[in-house]
C-alpha positions, 0 to 999 in steps of 0.5 A, spaced: 144 279 261 143 274 255 139 268 255 146 264 254 148 268 261 142 264 265 144 257 262 143 252 268 145 245 267 139 240 270 138 233 274 140 230 266 146 234 265 143 239 259 144 246 259 139 250 259 133 255 261 127 256 265 122 260 264 120 265 269 120 272 272 128 275 274 130 280 279 137 283 278 142 286 283 148 291 281 152 295 285 158 296 289 155 294 297 149 291 299 146 298 302 147 302 294 144 298 289 141 298 282 136 293 281 131 291 275 126 286 273 126 281 267 121 275 265 124 269 260 119 266 256 120 259 251 
């Protein structure tokens, strides 16, 4: 996952990222998941 994957359009229609902590869940169903946390800094 890259910073580019976290971009979104804000209220001014700018394609941006915001700093913060993120938690990712990956799995084939809701009971069998791997999790990871990371922080995006400016």
